[in-house]
Structures are given as structure tokens and as C-alpha cells.
DOPA-355416 format. One line per 5 residues: number of its first residue (from 1); their letters; for each residue x, y, z of C-alpha. Coordinates in steps of 0.1 Angstrom, whole numbers, plus 5000, padded with zeros to 4 digits. Layout:
BEGIN
NUM = a = X:Y:Z ~ ...
//
This chain:
BEGIN
1 = xxxxx = 5001:4997:4995 ~ 5031:5027:5012 ~ 5050:5019:4976 ~ 5012:5024:4958 ~ 5009:5062:4971
6 = xxxxx = 5047:5066:4963 ~ 5047:5057:4929 ~ 5010:5075:4931 ~ 5022:5109:4943 ~ 5024:5142:4916
11 = xxxxx = 5057:5150:4911 ~ 5070:5179:4934 ~ 5072:5211:4914 ~ 5113:5210:4925 ~ 5112:5183:4899
16 = xxxxx = 5083:5194:4871 ~ 5105:5210:4844 ~ 5075:5230:4834 ~ 5072:5263:4846 ~ 5043:5272:4874
21 = xxxxx = 5031:5304:4868 ~ 5003:5313:4836 ~ 5012:5302:4802 ~ 5033:5331:4777 ~ 5009:5351:4753
26 = xxxxx = 5012:5346:4723 ~ 5041:5370:4711 ~ 5026:5400:4688 ~ 5020:5399:4654 ~ 5052:5420:4638
31 = xxxxx = 5042:5451:4627 ~ 5056:5475:4598 ~ 5070:5505:4605 ~ 5042:5527:4597 ~ 5025:5505:4619
36 = xxxxx = 5049:5513:4650 ~ 5053:5549:4641 ~ 5018:5564:4631 ~ 5020:5589:4652 ~ 5046:5607:4631
41 = xxxxx = 5028:5615:4599 ~ 4994:5613:4619 ~ 5014:5646:4635 ~ 5028:5663:4604 ~ 4997:5665:4591
46 = xxxxx = 4980:5680:4623 ~ 5004:5705:4621 ~ 5010:5719:4584 ~ 4966:5719:4588 ~ 4966:5739:4616
51 = xxxxx = 5002:5761:4604 ~ 4975:5769:4569 ~ 4945:5771:4589 ~ 4955:5791:4623 ~ 4975:5828:4612
56 = xxxxx = 4942:5847:4595 ~ 4926:5839:4631 ~ 4957:5848:4647 ~ 4959:5888:4641 ~ 4920:5891:4657
61 = xxxxx = 4916:5905:4624 ~ 4876:5900:4607 ~ 4893:5914:4573 ~ 4914:5885:4567 ~ 4892:5855:4571
66 = xxxxx = 4886:5833:4549 ~ 4842:5837:4553 ~ 4819:5863:4551 ~ 4811:5877:4583 ~ 4768:5877:4590
71 = xxxxx = 4759:5891:4620 ~ 4786:5915:4649 ~ 4794:5881:4672 ~ 4802:5859:4636 ~ 4836:5871:4644
76 = xxxxx = 4837:5859:4675 ~ 4821:5825:4672 ~ 4837:5823:4645 ~ 4874:5828:4666 ~ 4865:5807:4689
81 = xxxxx = 4859:5779:4668 ~ 4887:5781:4651 ~ 4913:5780:4681 ~ 4892:5750:4701 ~ 4891:5731:4672
86 = xxxxx = 4932:5734:4673 ~ 4932:5724:4705 ~ 4913:5695:4696 ~ 4939:5684:4670 ~ 4968:5688:4697
91 = xxxxx = 4946:5669:4722 ~ 4941:5642:4694 ~ 4976:5634:4686 ~ 4983:5634:4722 ~ 4957:5608:4728
96 = xxxxx = 4962:5584:4701 ~ 5000:5584:4707 ~ 5007:5545:4724 ~ 5041:5555:4746 ~ 5021:5588:4766
101 = xxxxx = 4997:5561:4777 ~ 5015:5534:4782 ~ 5044:5552:4804 ~ 5023:5585:4818 ~ 4986:5578:4820
106 = xxxxx = 4981:5607:4839 ~ 4986:5629:4810 ~ 4969:5604:4790 ~ 4941:5612:4815 ~ 4941:5654:4813
111 = xxxxx = 4948:5655:4777 ~ 4914:5636:4772 ~ 4897:5656:4799 ~ 4910:5690:4772 ~ 4903:5673:4737
116 = xxxxx = 4865:5667:4751 ~ 4858:5699:4775 ~ 4879:5721:4756 ~ 4886:5711:4724 ~ 4859:5690:4705
121 = xxxxx = 4822:5706:4726 ~ 4825:5742:4727 ~ 4840:5739:4690 ~ 4811:5720:4679 ~ 4783:5736:4699
126 = xxxxx = 4798:5768:4681 ~ 4799:5755:4646 ~ 4762:5744:4656 ~ 4758:5786:4662 ~ 4771:5795:4626
131 = xxxxx = 4749:5774:4607 ~ 4718:5790:4603 ~ 4742:5824:4586 ~ 4767:5789:4566 ~ 4769:5784:4534
136 = xxxxx = 4742:5764:4521 ~ 4764:5731:4499 ~ 4778:5715:4524 ~ 4758:5722:4559 ~ 4741:5699:4570
141 = xxxxx = 4766:5675:4564 ~ 4786:5703:4596 ~ 4759:5697:4612 ~ 4752:5657:4611 ~ 4789:5663:4623
146 = xxxxx = 4790:5682:4646 ~ 4762:5667:4666 ~ 4779:5638:4658 ~ 4811:5645:4672 ~ 4801:5666:4700
151 = xxxxx = 4776:5629:4714 ~ 4808:5604:4708 ~ 4834:5624:4725 ~ 4812:5627:4754 ~ 4798:5589:4753
156 = xxxxx = 4838:5575:4749 ~ 4839:5600:4786 ~ 4816:5588:4796 ~ 4827:5549:4794 ~ 4855:5565:4805
161 = xxxxx = 4845:5579:4840 ~ 4833:5544:4842 ~ 4858:5522:4842 ~ 4844:5505:4807 ~ 4878:5508:4784
166 = xxxxx = 4870:5489:4754 ~ 4843:5512:4748 ~ 4855:5544:4756 ~ 4884:5535:4734 ~ 4853:5529:4703
171 = xxxxx = 4835:5557:4712 ~ 4867:5582:4713 ~ 4880:5563:4682 ~ 4847:5566:4664 ~ 4849:5607:4683
176 = xxxxx = 4885:5612:4664 ~ 4877:5596:4628 ~ 4849:5628:4629 ~ 4869:5660:4633 ~ 4896:5645:4617
181 = xxxxx = 4879:5634:4587 ~ 4862:5670:4587 ~ 4889:5692:4592 ~ 4917:5678:4575 ~ 4909:5650:4554
186 = xxxxx = 4875:5675:4545 ~ 4905:5699:4538 ~ 4924:5679:4509 ~ 4887:5670:4494 ~ 4878:5703:4488
191 = xxxxx = 4918:5713:4476 ~ 4926:5682:4453 ~ 4886:5688:4437 ~ 4900:5727:4429 ~ 4931:5715:4415
196 = xxxxx = 4913:5697:4388 ~ 4922:5711:4349 ~ 4888:5712:4345 ~ 4866:5736:4366 ~ 4843:5717:4395
201 = xxxxx = 4811:5738:4407 ~ 4817:5749:4437 ~ 4785:5733:4447 ~ 4797:5698:4442 ~ 4830:5714:4459
206 = xxxxx = 4814:5720:4490 ~ 4793:5686:4495 ~ 4817:5670:4484 ~ 4843:5678:4508 ~ 4823:5683:4538
211 = xxxxx = 4802:5644:4537 ~ 4832:5625:4522 ~ 4858:5631:4547 ~ 4842:5624:4580 ~ 4815:5594:4566
216 = xxxxx = 4847:5578:4548 ~ 4867:5584:4573 ~ 4840:5572:4603 ~ 4834:5538:4581 ~ 4871:5530:4583
221 = xxxxx = 4874:5536:4614 ~ 4847:5517:4619 ~ 4856:5485:4605 ~ 4894:5491:4614 ~ 4880:5487:4651
226 = xxxxx = 4855:5452:4636 ~ 4885:5437:4627 ~ 4908:5435:4657 ~ 4877:5428:4677 ~ 4875:5393:4653
231 = xxxxx = 4913:5389:4651 ~ 4908:5388:4691 ~ 4931:5420:4691 ~ 4928:5430:4732 ~ 4916:5469:4734
236 = xxxxx = 4946:5493:4740 ~ 4921:5509:4773 ~ 4905:5475:4785 ~ 4907:5469:4828 ~ 4905:5483:4855
241 = xx = 4915:5516:4866 ~ 4950:5534:4872
//
């Protein structure tokens, strides 16, 4: 009986060559240069856009604006919209910077607060305030993007406060997609159409620039989120609050 027990007794951990800890996670898939450094071209594009758009409004001279002013407070609202939009683009880059998020979560958190309450919400509300006097072609696109931009930003912030970081990540990426598509891609589309060797009606240019940029960007980001979810990749914001 004693011999049987000694034979059936499990081997001690000291004699077990296998590690006693949890199994190693599979190594992440290797990514190319752009996959590791996408923040660089993103930051360059944001800086180039701001360097082109901001100077006329930094002088606070109403005669240098690109938009015809319609009422006494129009210029003040326009300057506020442009300045808070600049805050949005700068903090957007900081929010998407993986190194900052991993190594300085407090900075990431505060830049997120600034993105929502110092950029997205005031900029969206000021854009909505100008809707009644906006250039009619494409104005509905601006109205819809402003509303959705504000909603996605608020929902993303609420999900972070609740510690639901996978949902926070999704909603904030939607918010980023809308503002980037409406500003940067919209600007690129408009300038590209105006640069064609044939004349294009400004109505079509305005509609294309204000719809295609943010709607296409939003659909692309949604596809990317669903694709990474199907591949089982861990959401960047999953887990407990730090």
C-alpha cells in the first residue's frame, strides 16, 4: 500500500521542468514601420493643417477671415471655433500616442479631458451656432458631423469614467474619425477638387468635402475596430482604472 501511494503521488514542483506560472501569451504580430510609428505622419499632418489655417485668425483681424461675416458676433464665434478646433487636433494626437498612454497615463487622462471639454464640445457647439448663416452647400453635413462629434466625445468620456475602457476606446476613435475627416480630409478633398484641370461647381466641391471626409473616415475606423475585435486583439483601454 505504501509503495502504491509513493508511485501515485504527484511530482513536486521542484522536479517538474515546466514553469509554474501562467502560460506565455502569444507574441504580438509584427508590424511594419508605419504600424509602429503612425503617430509621426499623424502629427505632421495636424501641424501642417494648423499652420495653414490658424495664422489669419491669430491676428484677430476680421478682414483676414476666409468666411463672409453675417452678424456682429459671427467673427468672435468663428475665432472661438477655430481655436478650440486647434486644441482638438493637438490633443487628438496626444490621445493616439501609444508611448504617452503607456508611460504617462495621467497626461493621457488630462489631455483627454482637454480634448472633450476644451476642444470637441465648445468647437462643435460653436459650429452649430453658425449653422443658420453657413454656406448652404454642405451645411447639413457640418450640422450632422457636429452633433455626432459632440455625442461620441461625451459617450467616450462617460465610458472612461465608468472604467469601461473597451467601449471608451471605441467611442473616442469614432470622435477622432469625425473631426479628422471633417477638417483634414475635408480640406484635402476640397483642395484636390479645386486643383483639377477642369472647373468643378463649388456646390459639388462643398458637398463632397463636407460629406465624404468624415463619413468615409468614420466607416473606415468602424471597419478597423471590428476587424481587430474579430482577430482577438486586446483593446488598448481594457482593464481596471489606473
